[in-house]
PLY file of the C-alpha trace (Angstrom):
ply
format ascii 1.0
element vertex 254
property float x
property float y
property float z
element edge 253
property int vertex1
property int vertex2
end_header
4.77 -17.60 -78.53
3.21 -16.42 -81.78
4.38 -17.72 -85.15
6.34 -14.56 -85.99
7.73 -13.96 -82.49
11.50 -14.53 -82.20
12.59 -17.49 -80.09
14.35 -16.92 -76.79
17.60 -18.19 -78.32
17.27 -15.69 -81.18
16.62 -12.83 -78.77
19.62 -13.88 -76.68
21.84 -13.75 -79.77
20.46 -10.34 -80.71
20.72 -8.95 -77.16
24.36 -10.03 -76.88
25.37 -7.64 -79.66
22.64 -4.96 -79.63
21.34 -3.47 -76.35
18.10 -2.38 -78.06
16.97 -6.04 -78.09
17.55 -6.58 -74.37
14.16 -5.41 -73.01
12.36 -7.89 -75.32
14.77 -10.64 -74.29
14.19 -10.06 -70.57
10.40 -9.95 -70.99
10.27 -13.16 -73.01
12.64 -14.93 -70.62
10.25 -14.40 -67.70
7.49 -16.06 -69.74
9.64 -18.96 -70.95
10.27 -22.50 -69.75
13.95 -23.35 -69.31
16.04 -26.49 -68.86
18.16 -26.77 -65.70
20.80 -29.41 -64.92
19.55 -31.27 -61.86
17.12 -33.94 -60.75
13.84 -34.56 -58.94
13.65 -36.80 -55.88
11.57 -37.54 -52.80
7.89 -38.40 -52.52
6.29 -38.11 -55.94
9.52 -36.45 -57.12
8.41 -33.30 -55.35
11.91 -32.15 -54.40
14.40 -30.60 -56.83
18.19 -30.57 -56.62
19.92 -28.17 -59.02
23.53 -28.52 -60.14
26.14 -25.83 -59.55
28.94 -25.31 -62.06
32.22 -23.53 -61.39
33.22 -20.61 -63.59
36.77 -19.66 -64.54
36.89 -17.16 -61.66
36.12 -19.93 -59.11
32.59 -18.62 -58.54
29.73 -21.12 -58.54
26.71 -20.49 -60.74
23.48 -22.37 -61.40
23.37 -23.04 -65.16
20.13 -23.08 -67.14
19.38 -23.32 -70.84
17.03 -22.08 -73.52
16.43 -25.61 -74.89
17.30 -29.24 -74.26
19.48 -29.06 -77.38
21.50 -26.21 -75.87
21.85 -28.12 -72.58
23.12 -31.24 -74.37
25.57 -29.14 -76.35
27.06 -27.78 -73.11
26.83 -30.82 -70.83
26.44 -33.90 -73.04
23.51 -36.22 -73.64
23.82 -37.96 -70.26
23.14 -34.85 -68.17
20.04 -35.07 -65.99
17.75 -32.04 -66.14
14.46 -30.57 -65.00
12.14 -28.19 -66.83
11.02 -25.09 -64.93
9.36 -21.77 -65.73
12.16 -19.19 -65.68
10.28 -17.02 -63.19
9.88 -19.97 -60.81
13.59 -20.79 -61.17
14.54 -17.22 -60.28
12.22 -17.19 -57.27
13.42 -20.52 -55.84
17.13 -19.61 -56.21
16.98 -16.13 -54.65
20.47 -14.93 -53.70
22.23 -17.21 -56.19
24.03 -16.29 -59.42
22.59 -18.01 -62.49
23.98 -18.38 -66.00
21.84 -18.85 -69.11
23.41 -21.09 -71.78
26.59 -21.58 -69.77
29.65 -22.85 -71.70
28.04 -21.92 -75.03
29.28 -19.15 -77.37
26.52 -16.74 -76.30
25.18 -16.58 -72.75
23.96 -14.31 -69.97
24.97 -14.16 -66.32
22.29 -13.09 -63.84
23.45 -11.66 -60.52
21.15 -11.70 -57.47
20.54 -7.96 -57.87
19.53 -8.33 -61.52
17.16 -11.18 -60.73
15.52 -9.19 -57.93
15.01 -6.26 -60.30
13.61 -8.40 -63.12
11.09 -10.09 -60.84
9.99 -6.77 -59.38
9.74 -4.86 -62.64
8.10 -7.38 -64.96
11.15 -7.95 -67.13
12.22 -4.33 -67.59
15.91 -3.97 -68.34
17.96 -3.01 -65.32
18.64 0.75 -65.28
19.89 1.06 -61.70
21.92 -1.23 -59.48
23.88 -1.19 -56.24
27.30 -2.80 -56.72
30.34 -3.41 -54.54
33.72 -2.07 -55.65
36.26 -3.13 -53.05
34.76 -2.14 -49.70
32.55 0.59 -51.17
28.88 0.28 -52.07
28.02 2.28 -55.19
24.63 3.13 -56.70
24.89 3.14 -60.50
22.12 4.61 -62.65
21.55 4.93 -66.38
21.39 8.43 -67.89
18.15 9.21 -69.69
19.68 12.15 -71.57
23.49 12.12 -71.71
25.04 15.58 -72.29
25.19 15.87 -76.08
28.22 18.18 -76.06
30.17 15.70 -73.93
29.22 12.74 -76.12
30.29 14.61 -79.25
33.62 15.80 -77.85
34.55 12.45 -76.34
33.63 10.62 -79.55
36.03 12.87 -81.46
38.73 12.22 -78.86
38.28 8.45 -78.83
38.26 8.28 -82.63
41.76 9.77 -82.56
42.98 7.11 -80.12
43.55 3.51 -81.13
43.08 2.10 -77.66
39.47 2.98 -76.75
37.12 0.14 -77.71
33.86 1.28 -76.07
32.65 4.01 -73.72
29.55 4.46 -71.55
28.01 7.24 -69.48
26.10 6.78 -66.23
25.90 8.28 -62.75
27.52 6.93 -59.60
26.66 7.72 -55.99
28.86 6.62 -53.11
27.93 6.26 -49.42
29.06 9.79 -48.52
27.80 11.58 -51.65
24.81 13.90 -51.40
24.26 13.84 -55.16
25.44 11.39 -57.84
28.46 12.16 -60.01
28.73 11.65 -63.74
30.87 8.63 -64.57
32.59 7.76 -67.86
33.33 4.05 -68.16
35.96 2.98 -70.69
36.97 -0.32 -72.22
40.57 0.17 -73.27
43.02 -2.12 -75.04
46.57 -1.56 -73.85
47.95 1.52 -72.09
45.23 3.51 -70.35
46.79 6.33 -68.30
46.88 8.79 -71.20
43.31 7.90 -72.16
42.01 8.51 -68.63
43.79 11.86 -68.36
42.57 13.04 -71.77
39.00 11.91 -71.01
38.94 13.80 -67.72
40.40 16.90 -69.33
37.80 16.96 -72.13
34.94 16.36 -69.69
36.12 19.20 -67.44
36.42 21.58 -70.39
33.02 20.98 -72.00
30.74 20.49 -69.00
29.34 23.55 -67.20
30.07 24.12 -63.54
32.68 22.34 -61.48
30.90 19.10 -60.62
33.31 16.14 -60.34
33.46 13.56 -63.12
34.63 10.00 -62.46
36.48 7.97 -65.09
36.82 4.21 -64.65
38.01 1.21 -66.64
35.83 -1.82 -67.31
36.80 -5.34 -68.30
34.82 -8.19 -69.82
33.70 -10.82 -67.33
34.30 -8.68 -64.23
31.52 -8.06 -61.68
30.41 -4.71 -60.27
30.68 -1.62 -62.46
32.07 -3.60 -65.41
29.13 -5.97 -65.49
26.49 -3.27 -65.04
27.62 -0.99 -67.86
28.32 -3.79 -70.35
25.14 -5.77 -69.66
22.62 -2.95 -69.24
23.82 0.26 -70.87
24.27 1.20 -74.51
27.76 2.51 -75.27
27.80 6.03 -76.69
31.06 5.21 -78.45
32.18 1.95 -80.06
35.20 1.58 -82.29
34.39 -0.08 -85.60
37.01 -2.45 -86.94
35.33 -3.38 -90.24
32.48 -5.75 -91.07
34.63 -8.90 -91.22
36.06 -8.45 -87.74
32.71 -7.39 -86.29
31.21 -10.68 -87.47
34.06 -12.75 -86.05
32.91 -12.93 -82.43
32.99 -15.84 -80.03
32.09 -16.19 -76.39
29.62 -13.32 -76.37
28.42 -12.78 -72.82
25.49 -10.44 -72.35
0 1
1 2
2 3
3 4
4 5
5 6
6 7
7 8
8 9
9 10
10 11
11 12
12 13
13 14
14 15
15 16
16 17
17 18
18 19
19 20
20 21
21 22
22 23
23 24
24 25
25 26
26 27
27 28
28 29
29 30
30 31
31 32
32 33
33 34
34 35
35 36
36 37
37 38
38 39
39 40
40 41
41 42
42 43
43 44
44 45
45 46
46 47
47 48
48 49
49 50
50 51
51 52
52 53
53 54
54 55
55 56
56 57
57 58
58 59
59 60
60 61
61 62
62 63
63 64
64 65
65 66
66 67
67 68
68 69
69 70
70 71
71 72
72 73
73 74
74 75
75 76
76 77
77 78
78 79
79 80
80 81
81 82
82 83
83 84
84 85
85 86
86 87
87 88
88 89
89 90
90 91
91 92
92 93
93 94
94 95
95 96
96 97
97 98
98 99
99 100
100 101
101 102
102 103
103 104
104 105
105 106
106 107
107 108
108 109
109 110
110 111
111 112
112 113
113 114
114 115
115 116
116 117
117 118
118 119
119 120
120 121
121 122
122 123
123 124
124 125
125 126
126 127
127 128
128 129
129 130
130 131
131 132
132 133
133 134
134 135
135 136
136 137
137 138
138 139
139 140
140 141
141 142
142 143
143 144
144 145
145 146
146 147
147 148
148 149
149 150
150 151
151 152
152 153
153 154
154 155
155 156
156 157
157 158
158 159
159 160
160 161
161 162
162 163
163 164
164 165
165 166
166 167
167 168
168 169
169 170
170 171
171 172
172 173
173 174
174 175
175 176
176 177
177 178
178 179
179 180
180 181
181 182
182 183
183 184
184 185
185 186
186 187
187 188
188 189
189 190
190 191
191 192
192 193
193 194
194 195
195 196
196 197
197 198
198 199
199 200
200 201
201 202
202 203
203 204
204 205
205 206
206 207
207 208
208 209
209 210
210 211
211 212
212 213
213 214
214 215
215 216
216 217
217 218
218 219
219 220
220 221
221 222
222 223
223 224
224 225
225 226
226 227
227 228
228 229
229 230
230 231
231 232
232 233
233 234
234 235
235 236
236 237
237 238
238 239
239 240
240 241
241 242
242 243
243 244
244 245
245 246
246 247
247 248
248 249
249 250
250 251
251 252
252 253
Protein backbone atom coordinates (compact mmCIF):
# COMPACT_ATOMS: atom_id res chain seq x y z
CA UNK A 1 0.00 0.00 0.00
CA UNK A 2 1.41 3.40 -0.95
CA UNK A 3 1.71 6.22 1.56
CA UNK A 4 -1.33 8.09 0.21
CA UNK A 5 -3.50 5.03 -0.43
CA UNK A 6 -6.50 4.72 1.93
CA UNK A 7 -6.41 1.83 4.39
CA UNK A 8 -8.83 -1.05 4.01
CA UNK A 9 -10.69 0.13 7.12
CA UNK A 10 -11.05 3.62 5.63
CA UNK A 11 -12.36 2.22 2.35
CA UNK A 12 -14.82 0.02 4.25
CA UNK A 13 -16.17 3.08 6.08
CA UNK A 14 -16.46 4.99 2.81
CA UNK A 15 -18.05 2.08 0.92
CA UNK A 16 -20.68 1.62 3.63
CA UNK A 17 -22.15 5.05 2.90
CA UNK A 18 -21.13 5.76 -0.71
CA UNK A 19 -21.39 3.07 -3.43
CA UNK A 20 -18.82 4.90 -5.58
CA UNK A 21 -16.08 3.73 -3.18
CA UNK A 22 -17.05 0.06 -3.36
CA UNK A 23 -14.99 -1.00 -6.43
CA UNK A 24 -11.80 0.34 -4.77
CA UNK A 25 -12.73 -1.41 -1.52
CA UNK A 26 -13.25 -4.78 -3.23
CA UNK A 27 -9.99 -4.50 -5.19
CA UNK A 28 -7.92 -3.60 -2.13
CA UNK A 29 -9.56 -6.33 -0.06
CA UNK A 30 -8.35 -9.03 -2.46
CA UNK A 31 -4.80 -7.73 -2.04
CA UNK A 32 -4.99 -7.42 1.75
CA UNK A 33 -4.05 -9.66 4.67
CA UNK A 34 -6.86 -10.19 7.17
CA UNK A 35 -7.21 -11.53 10.71
CA UNK A 36 -9.50 -14.52 11.25
CA UNK A 37 -10.63 -16.00 14.59
CA UNK A 38 -9.27 -19.53 14.69
CA UNK A 39 -6.13 -21.53 15.31
CA UNK A 40 -3.39 -23.57 13.66
CA UNK A 41 -2.75 -27.19 14.63
CA UNK A 42 -1.23 -30.42 13.37
CA UNK A 43 2.27 -31.11 12.09
CA UNK A 44 4.18 -27.84 11.87
CA UNK A 45 0.85 -26.07 12.50
CA UNK A 46 -0.08 -26.79 8.90
CA UNK A 47 -3.81 -27.19 9.55
CA UNK A 48 -6.20 -24.29 10.19
CA UNK A 49 -9.48 -24.33 12.09
CA UNK A 50 -11.65 -21.23 11.64
CA UNK A 51 -14.33 -20.14 14.08
CA UNK A 52 -17.98 -19.74 13.11
CA UNK A 53 -20.12 -17.08 14.76
CA UNK A 54 -23.91 -17.03 14.86
CA UNK A 55 -25.74 -13.97 13.55
CA UNK A 56 -29.04 -12.63 14.86
CA UNK A 57 -30.92 -14.56 12.17
CA UNK A 58 -29.43 -17.88 13.38
CA UNK A 59 -27.17 -18.15 10.33
CA UNK A 60 -23.52 -19.06 10.88
CA UNK A 61 -20.81 -16.89 9.35
CA UNK A 62 -17.02 -16.99 9.36
CA UNK A 63 -15.86 -13.65 10.79
CA UNK A 64 -12.69 -11.91 9.63
CA UNK A 65 -11.20 -8.52 10.36
CA UNK A 66 -9.27 -5.67 8.80
CA UNK A 67 -6.78 -5.52 11.70
CA UNK A 68 -5.88 -7.23 14.96
CA UNK A 69 -7.21 -4.13 16.73
CA UNK A 70 -10.61 -4.58 15.09
CA UNK A 71 -10.64 -8.28 16.00
CA UNK A 72 -9.85 -7.53 19.65
CA UNK A 73 -12.57 -4.88 19.72
CA UNK A 74 -15.14 -7.46 18.57
CA UNK A 75 -13.92 -10.60 20.36
CA UNK A 76 -11.66 -9.50 23.22
CA UNK A 77 -7.92 -9.77 23.74
CA UNK A 78 -8.01 -13.52 24.48
CA UNK A 79 -9.35 -14.54 21.06
CA UNK A 80 -7.03 -16.81 19.07
CA UNK A 81 -6.52 -15.79 15.44
CA UNK A 82 -4.65 -16.54 12.24
CA UNK A 83 -3.47 -14.14 9.55
CA UNK A 84 -4.38 -15.01 5.96
CA UNK A 85 -4.42 -13.27 2.59
CA UNK A 86 -8.06 -12.39 1.94
CA UNK A 87 -8.01 -14.13 -1.44
CA UNK A 88 -6.71 -17.34 0.16
CA UNK A 89 -9.40 -17.11 2.85
CA UNK A 90 -12.12 -16.78 0.21
CA UNK A 91 -10.75 -19.72 -1.77
CA UNK A 92 -10.44 -22.09 1.21
CA UNK A 93 -13.97 -21.29 2.49
CA UNK A 94 -15.84 -21.67 -0.81
CA UNK A 95 -19.58 -22.06 -0.21
CA UNK A 96 -19.48 -20.35 3.20
CA UNK A 97 -20.82 -16.93 4.19
CA UNK A 98 -18.15 -14.61 5.61
CA UNK A 99 -18.47 -11.35 7.52
CA UNK A 100 -15.80 -8.64 7.57
CA UNK A 101 -15.53 -6.75 10.88
CA UNK A 102 -18.40 -8.68 12.44
CA UNK A 103 -20.01 -7.14 15.55
CA UNK A 104 -18.43 -3.75 14.78
CA UNK A 105 -20.37 -0.61 13.76
CA UNK A 106 -19.39 -0.97 10.08
CA UNK A 107 -19.03 -4.34 8.37
CA UNK A 108 -19.63 -6.30 5.18
CA UNK A 109 -21.29 -9.67 4.67
CA UNK A 110 -20.02 -11.79 1.78
CA UNK A 111 -22.35 -14.44 0.39
CA UNK A 112 -20.98 -17.44 -1.55
CA UNK A 113 -22.19 -15.89 -4.82
CA UNK A 114 -20.43 -12.60 -4.12
CA UNK A 115 -17.18 -14.34 -3.23
CA UNK A 116 -17.30 -16.43 -6.41
CA UNK A 117 -17.82 -13.27 -8.47
CA UNK A 118 -15.03 -11.34 -6.75
CA UNK A 119 -12.52 -14.13 -7.26
CA UNK A 120 -13.47 -14.51 -10.91
CA UNK A 121 -13.54 -10.82 -11.77
CA UNK A 122 -10.47 -9.49 -9.99
CA UNK A 123 -12.36 -7.49 -7.40
CA UNK A 124 -14.93 -5.87 -9.68
CA UNK A 125 -18.10 -4.89 -7.85
CA UNK A 126 -20.91 -7.37 -8.33
CA UNK A 127 -23.32 -6.19 -11.05
CA UNK A 128 -25.24 -9.44 -11.55
CA UNK A 129 -26.31 -12.18 -9.18
CA UNK A 130 -28.63 -15.16 -9.00
CA UNK A 131 -30.68 -15.08 -5.79
CA UNK A 132 -33.40 -17.21 -4.25
CA UNK A 133 -36.71 -15.61 -3.30
CA UNK A 134 -38.87 -18.31 -1.76
CA UNK A 135 -38.74 -21.23 -4.19
CA UNK A 136 -37.89 -19.06 -7.21
CA UNK A 137 -34.44 -18.45 -8.64
CA UNK A 138 -34.05 -14.90 -9.94
CA UNK A 139 -31.28 -13.33 -12.02
CA UNK A 140 -30.75 -9.71 -10.94
CA UNK A 141 -28.68 -7.32 -13.05
CA UNK A 142 -27.61 -3.71 -12.67
CA UNK A 143 -28.87 -1.18 -15.23
CA UNK A 144 -26.13 0.65 -17.10
CA UNK A 145 -28.48 3.43 -18.24
CA UNK A 146 -31.69 3.70 -16.18
CA UNK A 147 -34.57 5.40 -18.05
CA UNK A 148 -34.09 9.10 -17.27
CA UNK A 149 -37.79 9.93 -17.57
CA UNK A 150 -38.68 7.21 -15.07
CA UNK A 151 -36.00 8.30 -12.60
CA UNK A 152 -37.20 11.90 -12.79
CA UNK A 153 -40.89 11.09 -12.37
CA UNK A 154 -40.36 8.63 -9.53
CA UNK A 155 -38.06 11.05 -7.72
CA UNK A 156 -40.81 13.68 -7.82
CA UNK A 157 -43.32 11.11 -6.53
CA UNK A 158 -41.11 9.88 -3.69
CA UNK A 159 -40.26 13.42 -2.62
CA UNK A 160 -43.98 13.96 -2.02
CA UNK A 161 -44.22 10.86 0.17
CA UNK A 162 -42.76 10.70 3.65
CA UNK A 163 -42.36 6.94 3.70
CA UNK A 164 -39.89 6.22 0.87
CA UNK A 165 -36.32 6.14 2.20
CA UNK A 166 -34.42 4.81 -0.85
CA UNK A 167 -35.17 3.40 -4.29
CA UNK A 168 -33.17 1.36 -6.82
CA UNK A 169 -33.62 0.22 -10.41
CA UNK A 170 -32.41 -3.08 -11.84
CA UNK A 171 -33.66 -5.91 -14.04
CA UNK A 172 -35.01 -9.26 -12.89
CA UNK A 173 -35.37 -12.47 -14.89
CA UNK A 174 -37.28 -15.46 -13.56
CA UNK A 175 -37.05 -19.10 -14.67
CA UNK A 176 -39.89 -18.79 -17.19
CA UNK A 177 -39.07 -15.32 -18.52
CA UNK A 178 -37.69 -14.94 -22.04
CA UNK A 179 -36.45 -11.41 -21.34
CA UNK A 180 -35.74 -9.60 -18.05
CA UNK A 181 -38.26 -7.18 -16.56
CA UNK A 182 -37.50 -3.80 -15.07
CA UNK A 183 -37.70 -3.88 -11.28
CA UNK A 184 -38.09 -0.97 -8.86
CA UNK A 185 -36.87 -1.82 -5.36
CA UNK A 186 -38.09 0.33 -2.48
CA UNK A 187 -37.05 0.78 1.12
CA UNK A 188 -40.16 2.07 2.86
CA UNK A 189 -40.79 3.13 6.44
CA UNK A 190 -44.32 2.31 7.54
CA UNK A 191 -47.33 1.67 5.31
CA UNK A 192 -46.32 0.55 1.83
CA UNK A 193 -49.42 -0.44 -0.17
CA UNK A 194 -50.12 3.10 -1.40
CA UNK A 195 -46.45 3.58 -2.30
CA UNK A 196 -46.33 0.38 -4.36
CA UNK A 197 -49.53 1.25 -6.23
CA UNK A 198 -48.39 4.80 -6.97
CA UNK A 199 -44.95 3.59 -8.10
CA UNK A 200 -46.46 1.07 -10.50
CA UNK A 201 -48.88 3.63 -11.86
CA UNK A 202 -46.15 6.20 -12.57
CA UNK A 203 -43.90 3.59 -14.19
CA UNK A 204 -46.72 2.40 -16.45
CA UNK A 205 -47.55 5.95 -17.49
CA UNK A 206 -44.05 7.15 -18.37
CA UNK A 207 -42.45 4.07 -19.92
CA UNK A 208 -43.10 3.28 -23.59
CA UNK A 209 -44.72 0.01 -24.59
CA UNK A 210 -46.49 -2.39 -22.30
CA UNK A 211 -43.57 -4.31 -20.79
CA UNK A 212 -44.25 -5.42 -17.19
CA UNK A 213 -42.58 -3.59 -14.31
CA UNK A 214 -41.98 -5.29 -10.97
CA UNK A 215 -42.06 -3.37 -7.68
CA UNK A 216 -40.61 -4.96 -4.56
CA UNK A 217 -39.79 -3.98 -0.99
CA UNK A 218 -36.33 -4.39 0.51
CA UNK A 219 -35.26 -4.53 4.15
CA UNK A 220 -31.89 -4.08 5.82
CA UNK A 221 -30.15 -7.31 6.75
CA UNK A 222 -32.31 -9.54 4.55
CA UNK A 223 -30.74 -11.88 1.95
CA UNK A 224 -31.70 -12.19 -1.72
CA UNK A 225 -33.00 -9.13 -3.54
CA UNK A 226 -32.64 -6.91 -0.47
CA UNK A 227 -28.96 -7.70 -0.05
CA UNK A 228 -28.11 -7.38 -3.74
CA UNK A 229 -29.62 -3.94 -4.30
CA UNK A 230 -28.37 -2.44 -1.03
CA UNK A 231 -24.84 -3.84 -1.25
CA UNK A 232 -24.14 -3.45 -4.96
CA UNK A 233 -26.39 -0.84 -6.55
CA UNK A 234 -26.51 2.93 -6.18
CA UNK A 235 -29.97 4.20 -5.23
CA UNK A 236 -31.43 6.66 -7.73
CA UNK A 237 -33.46 8.20 -4.91
CA UNK A 238 -32.52 8.73 -1.26
CA UNK A 239 -34.48 10.86 1.17
CA UNK A 240 -32.33 13.43 2.93
CA UNK A 241 -33.15 14.06 6.56
CA UNK A 242 -30.62 16.82 7.27
CA UNK A 243 -26.88 16.75 7.93
CA UNK A 244 -27.15 15.98 11.65
CA UNK A 245 -29.27 12.88 11.16
CA UNK A 246 -27.22 11.70 8.19
CA UNK A 247 -24.11 11.72 10.38
CA UNK A 248 -25.82 9.84 13.20
CA UNK A 249 -25.48 6.30 11.84
CA UNK A 250 -24.60 3.11 13.66
CA UNK A 251 -24.38 -0.49 12.57
CA UNK A 252 -23.68 0.30 8.93
CA UNK A 253 -23.62 -2.94 6.98
CA UNK A 254 -22.35 -2.77 3.42
